[in-house]
C-alpha positions, 0 to 999 in steps of 0.5 A: 867760118872759113871753107878751108881750115888751113886758110888762116895759117896761110894768110898769117904766114904770107903776110908775116914772113915777107914783112919780117924778111923785108925788115931784115933785108932792108936793115942789112942793106942799110948797114952794108952797101956791099960785101967787102972783099980784097980789092973792093976799093980798087974796083970801086975807083977804077974806071973800065968804060967811058961813054959820051956825055961823061958817063963812066962805067966801073966794075963795082961789086953787086950790092948785098941788099939786092943779092938778099932780096933776089935770093929771098924772093926765089926762096919764098916762091919755092916754099909757097909752091911747095907748101901749097902742094903739100897742104893740098890747098885748091887755088 
């Protein structure tokens, strides 16, 4: 018997939601490298910085997978804090 009745639901949500979210984000990341916009091809090829040793810097678009991962992490953290407070779970 659990001390807190809500604990089983919380464990299910904390294990299931991040796993499903990761699978969806990873699938989207494999499908699309970056968000294609007007001028994206030119941004990938234009060199804006040159460093010693042959390293070149480009102003490439931010990868979609990283954007979704960061946004998902922030949303999950906020929902975790909110739901812990609303359900009055003692930590």
